[in-house]
C-alpha positions as CSV (number, residue, x, y, z in Angstrom):
1,M,-9.9,-24.1,-9.7
2,S,-9.3,-22.8,-13.2
3,T,-5.9,-23.2,-14.8
4,T,-6.4,-21.1,-17.9
5,P,-4.7,-17.7,-17.9
6,Q,-7.2,-14.8,-18.3
7,L,-5.5,-11.7,-17.0
8,V,-2.1,-10.1,-16.3
9,A,-2.5,-8.2,-13.0
10,V,0.2,-5.7,-12.0
11,D,0.8,-3.5,-8.9
12,W,3.6,-1.1,-10.1
13,G,4.8,1.1,-7.3
14,T,7.6,3.7,-6.9
15,S,10.1,1.1,-5.8
16,S,8.6,-2.3,-6.5
17,F,7.0,-4.4,-9.2
18,R,4.5,-7.2,-8.6
19,L,2.9,-9.2,-11.4
20,W,0.4,-12.1,-11.2
21,I,-1.1,-14.3,-14.0
22,L,-4.7,-14.9,-12.9
23,S,-7.3,-17.3,-14.1
24,A,-11.0,-16.3,-14.5
25,D,-11.8,-17.2,-10.9
26,G,-8.8,-15.3,-9.6
27,T,-6.4,-18.2,-9.0
28,V,-2.8,-17.2,-9.2
29,L,-1.1,-19.3,-11.9
30,A,2.3,-17.5,-11.8
31,E,3.9,-14.4,-10.4
32,R,7.0,-12.2,-10.7
33,R,8.4,-9.7,-8.2
34,S,11.3,-7.2,-8.5
35,N,12.6,-3.9,-7.3
36,E,11.9,-2.4,-10.8
37,G,9.7,0.4,-9.5
38,M,8.6,3.5,-11.5
39,S,11.7,5.4,-10.5
40,D,14.0,2.8,-12.0
41,V,12.4,1.9,-15.4
42,A,11.8,5.2,-17.1
43,S,15.0,5.0,-19.2
44,R,14.4,1.4,-20.2
45,G,10.7,1.8,-20.9
46,F,7.7,0.4,-19.1
47,E,6.5,-1.8,-21.9
48,T,10.0,-3.3,-22.2
49,V,10.1,-4.2,-18.5
50,L,6.6,-5.6,-18.5
51,E,7.0,-7.7,-21.6
52,G,10.4,-9.0,-20.3
53,H,8.6,-10.4,-17.3
54,L,5.8,-11.9,-19.4
55,E,8.3,-13.4,-21.8
56,E,9.9,-15.2,-18.9
57,L,6.5,-16.7,-18.1
58,S,5.7,-17.5,-21.7
59,V,2.5,-15.4,-21.6
60,A,0.6,-15.1,-24.9
61,E,0.5,-11.6,-26.5
62,N,-3.3,-11.5,-26.5
63,L,-3.6,-11.8,-22.7
64,P,-4.7,-8.3,-21.5
65,A,-3.1,-6.5,-18.6
66,V,-4.5,-4.3,-15.8
67,I,-2.1,-2.1,-13.8
68,C,-2.5,-0.1,-10.6
69,G,0.0,2.1,-8.7
70,M,2.6,4.7,-9.7
71,A,2.8,3.6,-13.3
72,G,-0.3,5.8,-13.7
73,S,1.3,8.9,-12.2
74,R,2.4,12.0,-14.0
75,Q,6.0,10.6,-14.1
76,G,4.9,7.1,-14.9
77,W,3.9,5.2,-18.1
78,V,0.6,7.0,-18.9
79,E,-1.1,9.4,-16.5
80,A,-4.3,7.8,-15.3
81,G,-5.7,10.8,-13.3
82,Y,-7.6,10.7,-10.1
83,L,-11.2,10.2,-8.9
84,D,-12.2,12.9,-6.4
85,T,-13.5,11.8,-3.0
86,P,-16.0,10.9,-2.0
87,A,-15.3,8.2,-4.6
88,D,-16.7,4.7,-5.3
89,V,-13.8,2.4,-5.7
90,G,-16.1,0.1,-7.8
91,A,-15.8,2.7,-10.5
92,I,-12.0,2.6,-11.0
93,G,-12.3,0.0,-13.8
94,E,-14.8,2.0,-15.7
95,T,-12.6,5.0,-15.6
96,A,-9.3,3.3,-16.4
97,T,-6.9,4.7,-19.0
98,R,-6.0,2.6,-22.1
99,V,-2.2,2.6,-22.8
100,P,-1.8,3.5,-26.5
101,G,0.4,1.8,-29.1
102,T,1.0,-1.5,-27.3
103,S,0.7,-5.0,-28.8
104,R,-1.5,-6.2,-26.0
105,E,-4.5,-4.5,-24.4
106,I,-3.2,-2.7,-21.3
107,I,-5.2,-0.4,-18.9
108,I,-4.0,1.6,-15.9
109,L,-6.4,2.4,-13.1
110,P,-6.8,5.9,-11.6
111,G,-5.9,6.9,-8.1
112,L,-8.0,8.9,-5.6
113,A,-7.6,12.5,-4.6
114,A,-8.8,14.6,-1.7
115,R,-8.7,18.1,-3.0
116,S,-8.9,19.9,0.4
117,A,-7.3,23.4,0.2
118,D,-5.7,22.9,3.6
119,E,-4.9,19.1,3.6
120,P,-4.8,17.8,0.1
121,D,-4.0,14.1,-0.3
122,V,-3.6,11.5,-3.0
123,M,-3.3,7.7,-3.3
124,R,-2.3,5.3,-6.1
125,G,-2.6,1.5,-5.8
126,E,-4.3,1.6,-2.4
127,E,-7.7,2.2,-4.1
128,T,-7.4,-1.1,-5.9
129,Q,-6.5,-2.9,-2.6
130,L,-9.6,-1.2,-1.1
131,L,-11.8,-2.6,-3.9
132,G,-10.5,-6.1,-3.1
133,A,-10.8,-5.5,0.6
134,T,-14.4,-4.5,0.5
135,L,-15.2,-7.9,-1.1
136,D,-13.8,-9.4,2.1
137,R,-15.4,-6.9,4.5
138,P,-18.3,-5.1,2.8
139,E,-19.4,-3.7,6.2
140,G,-16.0,-2.2,7.0
141,E,-15.7,1.5,7.8
142,R,-12.1,2.1,8.8
143,Y,-9.1,0.7,7.0
144,C,-5.4,0.9,7.9
145,M,-3.0,0.3,5.0
146,P,0.6,0.5,6.2
147,G,3.6,1.1,4.0
148,T,6.2,3.6,3.1
149,H,3.3,6.1,3.1
150,S,0.6,4.6,5.3
151,K,-3.1,5.3,4.4
152,W,-6.0,5.6,6.8
153,V,-9.3,5.3,4.9
154,S,-12.9,5.9,6.0
155,M,-15.5,4.1,3.9
156,R,-19.2,3.7,3.5
157,G,-19.6,0.4,1.6
158,T,-17.4,0.8,-1.5
159,V,-17.3,4.6,-1.2
160,V,-14.2,6.3,0.1
161,T,-15.5,9.2,2.2
162,G,-12.0,10.4,3.2
163,F,-8.4,9.3,3.8
164,E,-5.1,10.5,5.3
165,T,-1.5,9.7,4.5
166,F,1.2,9.3,7.1
167,M,4.9,9.1,6.0
168,T,5.7,6.7,8.7
169,G,7.7,4.2,6.7
170,E,9.8,6.8,4.9
171,L,10.5,8.6,8.1
172,F,11.7,5.4,9.8
173,A,14.1,4.7,6.9
174,C,15.4,8.3,6.9
175,I,15.8,8.7,10.6
176,S,17.3,5.2,11.2
177,G,19.6,5.4,8.2
178,K,20.5,9.1,7.6
179,T,20.5,10.9,10.9
180,I,22.5,10.7,14.1
181,L,20.3,7.8,15.2
182,A,21.9,5.6,12.5
183,H,24.7,5.1,15.1
184,S,22.2,4.0,17.7
185,T,19.8,1.8,15.7
186,G,22.2,-0.1,13.4
187,G,20.4,1.3,10.4
188,S,17.0,0.6,8.9
189,G,17.0,-3.2,9.5
190,A,14.1,-5.4,10.4
191,V,12.1,-4.8,13.6
192,N,10.9,-7.5,15.9
193,A,7.2,-6.8,16.7
194,R,7.6,-8.9,19.9
195,N,10.4,-6.8,21.3
196,P,9.0,-5.0,24.4
197,A,10.8,-1.8,23.3
198,F,8.5,-1.7,20.3
199,A,5.3,-1.9,22.4
200,S,6.7,0.8,24.8
201,G,7.4,3.0,21.8
202,V,3.9,2.5,20.5
203,R,2.4,3.5,23.9
204,D,4.6,6.6,24.2
205,G,4.0,7.7,20.6
206,W,0.2,7.1,20.9
207,T,-0.3,8.7,24.3
208,R,2.3,11.5,24.0
209,P,2.7,12.3,20.3
210,G,3.9,15.8,21.1
211,M,7.0,14.4,22.8
212,T,8.0,12.2,19.9
213,T,11.0,14.2,18.7
214,H,12.3,14.3,22.3
215,H,11.8,10.6,22.6
216,L,13.7,10.1,19.4
217,F,16.8,11.9,20.7
218,S,16.5,9.8,23.9
219,L,17.4,6.8,21.9
220,R,20.8,8.4,21.2
221,A,21.3,9.4,24.8
222,G,20.2,6.0,26.1
223,Q,22.8,4.3,24.0
224,L,25.6,6.7,25.2
225,L,24.6,6.6,28.9
226,H,23.0,3.2,29.4
227,D,24.2,1.1,26.5
228,W,20.8,0.5,25.1
229,P,21.1,-2.1,22.3
230,D,20.7,-1.2,18.7
231,D,17.9,-3.8,18.2
232,D,15.9,-2.3,21.1
233,N,16.5,1.3,19.9
234,R,15.4,0.3,16.3
235,A,12.2,-1.3,17.7
236,R,11.4,1.6,19.9
237,L,12.0,4.1,17.0
238,S,9.5,2.1,14.9
239,G,7.0,2.0,17.8
240,L,7.3,5.7,18.4
241,L,6.5,6.6,14.8
242,I,3.7,4.1,14.4
243,G,2.2,5.1,17.8
244,A,2.3,8.8,16.7
245,E,0.6,7.7,13.5
246,L,-2.2,5.9,15.4
247,S,-2.7,9.0,17.5
248,G,-3.0,11.2,14.4
249,A,-5.4,8.7,12.9
250,G,-7.6,9.1,16.0
251,I,-7.4,5.6,17.5
252,R,-8.9,5.7,20.9
253,G,-9.4,2.0,21.7
254,G,-12.4,-0.2,21.3
255,E,-12.9,0.4,17.6
256,T,-12.5,-2.2,14.8
257,V,-9.9,-1.6,12.2
258,A,-9.5,-3.5,9.0
259,L,-5.7,-4.0,8.6
260,V,-4.8,-4.4,4.9
261,A,-1.2,-5.7,5.1
262,S,1.1,-8.7,4.9
263,G,4.4,-9.9,6.2
264,A,6.4,-7.8,8.7
265,L,4.2,-4.7,8.4
266,E,1.1,-6.8,9.3
267,R,2.8,-8.1,12.4
268,L,4.0,-4.6,13.5
269,Y,0.7,-2.9,12.9
270,H,-1.3,-5.7,14.4
271,V,0.7,-5.5,17.6
272,A,0.5,-1.7,17.6
273,L,-3.2,-1.5,17.1
274,S,-3.8,-4.2,19.8
275,E,-1.6,-2.3,22.2
276,C,-3.9,0.7,21.7
277,G,-7.0,-1.3,22.4
278,A,-8.3,-1.6,18.8
279,K,-9.9,-4.8,17.4
280,V,-8.1,-5.9,14.3
281,H,-9.6,-7.6,11.2
282,N,-6.7,-8.8,9.0
283,I,-6.9,-8.6,5.2
284,D,-4.0,-9.9,3.2
285,A,-2.7,-7.0,1.0
286,D,-1.6,-9.3,-1.9
287,V,-5.0,-11.0,-2.0
288,A,-6.8,-7.7,-1.8
289,V,-4.9,-6.1,-4.7
290,Q,-5.3,-9.3,-6.8
291,R,-9.1,-9.3,-6.2
292,G,-9.3,-5.5,-6.8
293,L,-7.4,-5.8,-10.2
294,T,-9.6,-8.6,-11.3
295,E,-12.8,-6.8,-10.4
296,A,-11.6,-3.6,-12.0
297,W,-10.9,-5.5,-15.3
298,R,-14.4,-7.0,-15.2
299,S,-15.9,-3.6,-14.9
300,Y,-13.8,-2.2,-17.7
301,S,-14.6,-5.1,-20.0
302,A,-18.3,-4.8,-19.3
303,K,-18.3,-1.1,-20.1
304,S,-16.2,-1.7,-23.3
305,K,-18.6,-4.4,-24.4
306,N,-21.7,-2.2,-23.8
307,R,-20.0,0.7,-25.6
308,K,-19.4,-1.5,-28.7
309,Q,-23.0,-2.8,-28.7
310,T,-24.4,0.8,-28.7
């Protein structure tokens, strides 16, 4: 195990910031996490926030940094563009954007775009997780990446052949916290994946997705008429939305799905996928993005070296 810092790896999203100091073999030597997402740092400056974290870790100024996520969006630090699908995630390092005018070398990885006229879609950050995930499961074909905006990705090797985004996490937060159901769910708190109400919600959302908005109102009626507890209602709400997502993603039972997740989301989606008959292959999301960032930096460095030699 190497203990010499070689790379600053950052996943910078809309509402979160995750940073790791990695050695040459990918060992995590230090890390920082915060809620300083893209939407919160524009006024302070991306470089100021990044260097503040690195100063806390006493990181040398010559250590390079590779960033994925919303820092590369149009409203982010520097727009990093998109690779159009079908896209090889192995190429994200070679097509990275160098951040100008910084004291250390910093690159931001591109996202992926599906430019369908009827159903356009984009991702930022997940492409880097996918690169790391394919190192764990090179034969994988279907990936589920839950989150605020869940991604379902079809792959052939390292090539993304298509993907779909589902706003499940954001809908759960909005419905449980800002609609009439806030009075029946206790707000957008944690959900116990072992609660039977979660599994029943998954089954109903999966088998009868067209009834989802009716089932949502039933949570309110169930509390008024039968004193359904907030915890059960919150679990069922989560199950209904995730079940409807699985239906939309085409889960029919019997298939193998690579679940790129960690923590509470991993537990919820593992239970949900199993409830629908899918076989689940777990890939830790943090490990996947760390490996993806490392691999992308290697590709970028190799291309830069070749360019200098020619």
